[in-house]
N, C-alpha and C positions, 0 to 999 in steps of 0.2 A: 554209706559214704556220701558226704555232701559234695556236690560239684556245682559251684556257683558261676552263673553267667556264662555258661557254655551252651550255645545254640546248636542243635543238631540240624541236619538237612531235612527240608520238607519232603514229604512224599505224598503220592496219591496211589492208593491201592484198591482193588476190588475186594469186597467182603461179603459176608452172609447178609449184610444190611445195605448192600449197594456200594457205590464208590465212596471211599473215605479220603478226604483231603486234610492232612494234618494241619496245614496253615489255617484252615477254616475251623477245625475242631478246637484248637487251643483258644481261639477268640471267644468261643461259646461257653467254655467251662473254666472254672477257677483252677482246676488241675486236670491234666491229661495223663493217664497212667498207661504206659506202653508195656505190655507183657509179651516178651518173646518166648516162645516155647518150641520144643523140638518137632512136634507134629502130632496129629491125631492118633498115630500108631503107638505113641509113648504112653504107657499106663500111668506113670507119675505125672505127666503133663495133664492127662485127663482128670486125675484126682485134684490137681492144683486148680484147673479151670472150674471144676465143680465147687471148690471151696470159695473161689471168687464169685461164682454165681450165687452161692448161699449168702454171701455178704454184700451183694450188689446194692441193696438199698442203703447200706452204710456209706458206700462210695457216693451215690447220687445225693444223699442227704448232706454230704460235705462238698458238694459242687464239683464232683469229679466224673470223668468219663473213662471207661476202660476200653482199650483197644488191644486185642490179642493177635499176635503176628507169628506166622510160621511159613515155611516153604511149601506147605501143602498146596495141592491143586484142589479146586472146588470138589471135583469128583472123588477125592480121597478122604474127605471128611466123614467121620463115623457118626458124629453127633453135632447138630447145629442148633439145638434148643438152648441157646444162651441169650440173656437179655442184652449182652454186649456183642459187638461185631467180631467175627473171626476174619482177619485179613489175610489175603493170599499174596505172598511175596515169592512167587515161583522161581524168579531169577535171582533171588537173594540180594537184590540191590540195597534194599533198606536194611536188611540184616548185616550186610557188609558195612554200610555207612555208620551203623551203631557199634561196629567192632565186636560183634557177637557171632561171628561166622565160623562154622566148622565144615571143612571141605572133604568130600569124597570118603566118607566113613562107611565101613561095613556095618549095615544096620541089621542086627539079629532079628528085630521084630518084622522086618520085611524080607526074611530069608536071605540075609547077608547081601542084599542088593546095595550097591554103593549109593550114597545119598549125601547131599549138602543140607545142612540145617542150622538152626540157631542154638546158641548156648542159652539155657534158661536164664532170663534176665528181666529185671523190672526197672523202668525209668519213670520218674515223675517230672512232668514239665509244667511250668507256670503258664500264664496267659500270653506271654511273649514268646514261648517256645524254649525258654531256658531250662536246662536240666537242673532241678533242685535236689534230687536224690537219685541214686542208682544202686542196684545190687546185681552183680554178674556172678553166676554160679559156675565159675571156671573149674574149681577143684572138685566140687561135689554137686552134681546136678540135682540131688535130693534136697539140698539146702536152699530153700526158697522162702522169701519173706511171707509171713502170714498176712491175711487181709488187714488185721488190726495193726500190724507193724507198718504196713504201707501207709495206712491212714494216719498213723502217729507222725508221719513226716510231712503232712500237709501243714503249711505255715499258719 
């Protein structure tokens, strides 16, 4: 879905690579790819992050940076060996601002503990912070764009 000239709210979040300021990141890269995922507890999310990791060089060769965002706390991460940062949105402020928030769901992976998290989604931003493409997996969280599909939307 193409969304032209819509600028999302800037954010600053801690990550596995230090503090990330979106306003600064978009200026450094031709494209910024925001990947919202449910959390490190989600097997499908982990497989998806691994597919992005395997294609990471394709993203950087096209002038893109990947930023993966979840409501995980740093101590909850199971794997941190990614070439791109995993951002911690513990209060879900950024997740809410991008309208991909799911509230107070029984999480079977965490023994039915109630949890807030993100709907699996991908946003591509240009150097001004405009969203040029998005996919929100509302209906089926298994339906996520492949790395090649994401890259195909780079202008």
